[in-house]
Backbone as JSON Lines, residues from 0, in Angstrom:
{"i":0,"aa":"X","n":[-12.24,-5.74,12.09],"ca":[-12.22,-7.53,12.8],"c":[-12.46,-7.91,11.96]}
{"i":1,"aa":"X","n":[-12.98,-8.3,10.97],"ca":[-12.73,-9.21,9.11],"c":[-12.46,-9.37,8.48]}
{"i":2,"aa":"X","n":[-11.25,-8.5,9.05],"ca":[-9.52,-8.65,8.05],"c":[-8.95,-9.69,8.52]}
{"i":3,"aa":"X","n":[-8.86,-10.55,7.57],"ca":[-7.97,-11.42,7.6],"c":[-6.4,-11.36,8.72]}
{"i":4,"aa":"X","n":[-6.17,-12.5,8.69],"ca":[-4.73,-12.33,9.75],"c":[-3.6,-11.68,8.26]}
{"i":5,"aa":"X","n":[-3.23,-12.79,7.79],"ca":[-2.73,-12.67,6.84],"c":[-2.57,-11.41,6.37]}
{"i":6,"aa":"X","n":[-3.96,-11.05,5.68],"ca":[-3.82,-9.47,4.81],"c":[-3.52,-8.4,5.37]}
{"i":7,"aa":"X","n":[-3.74,-8.19,6.89],"ca":[-3.96,-7.42,7.83],"c":[-2.28,-7.69,8.15]}
{"i":8,"aa":"X","n":[-1.44,-8.74,8.04],"ca":[0.23,-8.82,8.26],"c":[1.26,-8.08,7.16]}
{"i":9,"aa":"X","n":[0.26,-8.28,6.3],"ca":[0.92,-7.62,4.81],"c":[0.77,-6.01,4.95]}
{"i":10,"aa":"X","n":[-0.61,-5.38,5.08],"ca":[-0.81,-4.02,5.06],"c":[0.08,-3.78,5.63]}
{"i":11,"aa":"X","n":[0.61,-4.44,6.93],"ca":[1.16,-3.72,8.32],"c":[2.78,-3.55,7.55]}
{"i":12,"aa":"X","n":[2.96,-4.43,7.18],"ca":[4.17,-4.62,6.39],"c":[4.56,-3.47,5.45]}
{"i":13,"aa":"X","n":[3.56,-3.78,4.85],"ca":[3.71,-2.68,3.81],"c":[3.84,-1.74,4.07]}
{"i":14,"aa":"X","n":[2.57,-0.42,4.87],"ca":[3.28,0.55,5.1],"c":[4.35,0.58,5.93]}
{"i":15,"aa":"X","n":[4.95,0.11,6.55],"ca":[5.35,1.01,7.61],"c":[7.28,0.35,6.4]}
{"i":16,"aa":"X","n":[6.98,-0.04,5.23],"ca":[8.1,0.51,4.58],"c":[7.28,1.49,3.11]}
{"i":17,"aa":"X","n":[6.23,2.05,3.22],"ca":[6.4,3.11,2.21],"c":[6.21,4.31,3.9]}
{"i":18,"aa":"X","n":[6.77,4.54,4.66],"ca":[5.92,6.12,5.79],"c":[6.96,5.59,6.0]}
{"i":19,"aa":"X","n":[7.18,4.63,7.34],"ca":[8.65,4.93,7.86],"c":[9.53,4.19,8.48]}
{"i":20,"aa":"X","n":[9.87,3.74,6.94],"ca":[10.98,2.93,6.87],"c":[11.76,4.03,6.07]}
{"i":21,"aa":"X","n":[14.11,3.95,6.01],"ca":[14.36,4.92,5.31],"c":[13.1,5.57,4.43]}
{"i":22,"aa":"X","n":[13.27,6.34,4.87],"ca":[12.4,7.47,3.14],"c":[13.75,7.31,2.06]}
{"i":23,"aa":"X","n":[12.64,6.82,0.94],"ca":[13.69,6.73,-0.19],"c":[13.64,5.04,-1.07]}
{"i":24,"aa":"X","n":[13.51,4.58,0.44],"ca":[14.95,3.15,0.46],"c":[14.08,2.35,-0.88]}
{"i":25,"aa":"X","n":[12.84,2.27,-0.5],"ca":[11.57,1.55,-2.15],"c":[11.0,1.96,-2.02]}
{"i":26,"aa":"X","n":[10.91,2.43,-3.87],"ca":[9.76,2.9,-3.84],"c":[8.54,2.69,-3.28]}
{"i":27,"aa":"X","n":[7.06,3.92,-3.69],"ca":[6.1,3.09,-2.96],"c":[5.43,1.75,-3.68]}
{"i":28,"aa":"X","n":[5.22,2.66,-4.88],"ca":[5.01,1.4,-6.33],"c":[5.87,0.01,-6.31]}
{"i":29,"aa":"X","n":[6.28,-0.6,-5.73],"ca":[7.55,-1.68,-5.61],"c":[7.3,-2.23,-4.76]}
{"i":30,"aa":"X","n":[6.59,-1.3,-3.09],"ca":[6.91,-1.86,-1.97],"c":[4.72,-2.14,-3.15]}
{"i":31,"aa":"X","n":[4.19,-2.35,-2.96],"ca":[2.8,-2.04,-2.81],"c":[3.0,-3.64,-4.25]}
{"i":32,"aa":"X","n":[3.69,-3.25,-5.56],"ca":[3.44,-3.99,-6.07],"c":[4.3,-6.36,-5.41]}
{"i":33,"aa":"X","n":[4.78,-5.9,-4.56],"ca":[5.76,-6.9,-3.25],"c":[4.3,-7.23,-2.84]}
{"i":34,"aa":"X","n":[3.11,-6.79,-2.21],"ca":[2.63,-6.86,-1.19],"c":[1.69,-8.18,-2.23]}
{"i":35,"aa":"X","n":[0.9,-7.03,-2.74],"ca":[0.28,-7.57,-4.63],"c":[0.87,-9.36,-4.7]}
{"i":36,"aa":"X","n":[1.48,-9.11,-4.7],"ca":[2.22,-10.19,-4.98],"c":[2.06,-12.02,-3.83]}
{"i":37,"aa":"X","n":[3.12,-11.15,-3.03],"ca":[2.27,-11.86,-1.23],"c":[1.27,-11.89,-1.35]}
{"i":38,"aa":"X","n":[0.58,-11.28,-1.34],"ca":[-1.15,-12.03,-1.32],"c":[-1.52,-12.2,-2.29]}
{"i":39,"aa":"X","n":[-0.8,-12.85,-3.63],"ca":[-1.8,-13.89,-4.07],"c":[-1.41,-14.78,-4.26]}
{"i":40,"aa":"X","n":[-0.38,-14.89,-3.07],"ca":[0.72,-15.92,-2.51],"c":[-0.41,-16.84,-1.26]}
{"i":41,"aa":"X","n":[-0.75,-15.71,-0.49],"ca":[-1.37,-16.3,0.79],"c":[-2.64,-15.81,1.12]}
{"i":42,"aa":"X","n":[-3.06,-14.99,0.53],"ca":[-4.42,-15.12,0.95],"c":[-5.53,-15.47,-0.01]}
{"i":43,"aa":"X","n":[-6.53,-15.3,0.6],"ca":[-7.58,-15.92,-0.37],"c":[-7.59,-15.21,-2.35]}
{"i":44,"aa":"X","n":[-9.36,-15.66,-2.38],"ca":[-9.1,-15.39,-3.97],"c":[-8.51,-13.46,-4.48]}
{"i":45,"aa":"X","n":[-8.96,-13.16,-3.5],"ca":[-9.84,-12.01,-3.97],"c":[-9.33,-11.53,-2.68]}
{"i":46,"aa":"X","n":[-7.65,-12.07,-1.93],"ca":[-7.16,-11.0,-0.54],"c":[-6.69,-9.68,-1.7]}
{"i":47,"aa":"X","n":[-6.2,-9.78,-2.43],"ca":[-4.7,-9.39,-3.68],"c":[-5.31,-8.32,-4.01]}
{"i":48,"aa":"X","n":[-6.39,-8.22,-3.82],"ca":[-7.78,-6.67,-3.87],"c":[-8.0,-5.94,-3.7]}
{"i":49,"aa":"X","n":[-8.71,-6.42,-2.39],"ca":[-8.37,-5.78,-1.06],"c":[-6.57,-5.25,-0.95]}
{"i":50,"aa":"X","n":[-6.19,-5.85,-0.51],"ca":[-4.52,-5.28,0.02],"c":[-4.89,-4.05,-0.82]}
{"i":51,"aa":"X","n":[-4.42,-4.37,-2.59],"ca":[-3.95,-3.34,-3.51],"c":[-4.75,-1.82,-3.46]}
{"i":52,"aa":"X","n":[-5.69,-2.63,-2.52],"ca":[-7.33,-0.82,-2.02],"c":[-6.97,-0.47,-1.64]}
{"i":53,"aa":"X","n":[-6.06,-0.54,-0.72],"ca":[-5.87,-0.04,0.39],"c":[-4.72,-0.01,0.41]}
{"i":54,"aa":"X","n":[-3.56,0.01,-0.03],"ca":[-2.39,-0.04,0.06],"c":[-2.78,1.43,-0.87]}
{"i":55,"aa":"X","n":[-3.0,1.77,-1.79],"ca":[-2.99,2.48,-3.3],"c":[-4.3,3.39,-2.01]}
{"i":56,"aa":"X","n":[-4.96,3.52,-2.0],"ca":[-6.05,3.89,-1.31],"c":[-5.03,4.83,-0.63]}
{"i":57,"aa":"X","n":[-4.25,4.61,0.54],"ca":[-3.19,5.35,1.5],"c":[-1.69,6.16,0.47]}
{"i":58,"aa":"X","n":[-1.8,5.81,-0.68],"ca":[-0.68,6.06,-0.8],"c":[-1.38,7.2,-1.73]}
{"i":59,"aa":"X","n":[-1.97,7.56,-2.31],"ca":[-2.41,8.82,-3.12],"c":[-3.79,9.53,-1.71]}
{"i":60,"aa":"X","n":[-4.01,9.16,-0.68],"ca":[-3.69,9.86,0.64],"c":[-2.06,11.0,0.98]}
{"i":61,"aa":"X","n":[-1.17,10.4,1.51],"ca":[0.24,10.38,1.68],"c":[0.23,11.58,0.62]}
{"i":62,"aa":"X","n":[0.43,10.94,-0.65],"ca":[0.72,11.85,-1.75],"c":[-0.36,13.13,-1.98]}
{"i":63,"aa":"X","n":[-1.89,13.63,-1.18],"ca":[-1.81,14.55,-1.19],"c":[-1.54,15.42,-0.28]}
{"i":64,"aa":"X","n":[-1.5,14.34,0.14],"ca":[-1.29,15.59,1.73],"c":[-0.26,15.54,1.48]}
{"i":65,"aa":"X","n":[0.91,15.26,1.35],"ca":[2.78,16.41,1.12],"c":[2.73,17.3,-0.07]}
{"i":66,"aa":"X","n":[1.29,16.82,-1.47],"ca":[1.81,18.43,-1.88],"c":[-0.07,19.23,-2.19]}
{"i":67,"aa":"X","n":[-0.75,19.63,-1.78],"ca":[-2.06,19.68,-1.48],"c":[-2.06,21.17,-2.45]}
{"i":68,"aa":"X","n":[-1.48,21.6,-3.31],"ca":[-1.62,22.72,-4.02],"c":[-1.44,21.62,-5.96]}
{"i":69,"aa":"X","n":[-0.61,20.5,-6.21],"ca":[-0.73,19.53,-7.17],"c":[-2.5,19.18,-7.1]}
{"i":70,"aa":"X","n":[-3.05,19.13,-8.37],"ca":[-3.83,18.71,-9.3],"c":[-3.9,16.78,-8.92]}
{"i":71,"aa":"X","n":[-4.66,16.68,-8.87],"ca":[-5.18,15.1,-8.49],"c":[-4.94,14.46,-9.5]}
{"i":72,"aa":"X","n":[-4.2,15.35,-10.12],"ca":[-3.93,13.52,-11.66],"c":[-2.34,13.82,-11.84]}
{"i":73,"aa":"X","n":[-1.56,14.7,-11.41],"ca":[-0.19,15.05,-10.69],"c":[0.23,14.22,-9.69]}
{"i":74,"aa":"X","n":[-1.21,13.88,-9.06],"ca":[-0.46,13.69,-7.98],"c":[0.37,11.53,-7.75]}
{"i":75,"aa":"X","n":[-1.32,11.36,-8.49],"ca":[-0.9,10.03,-9.0],"c":[0.67,9.8,-9.85]}
């Protein structure tokens, strides 16, 4: 409830592109970079930092689940 609607929309859109869109359509780092650029333009002063933090944490979590035996450094 405390997340701004624009930030929430950007995060939802990026999550769809990363996890639900056609596999391999757009690499996750590219999606995250684009989401950050949109947040810089349309969100508050530090909104882009929040968007980056959420999306990067989700990407790392998904990578760790996809490769459970890989060391943490290799997943990033």
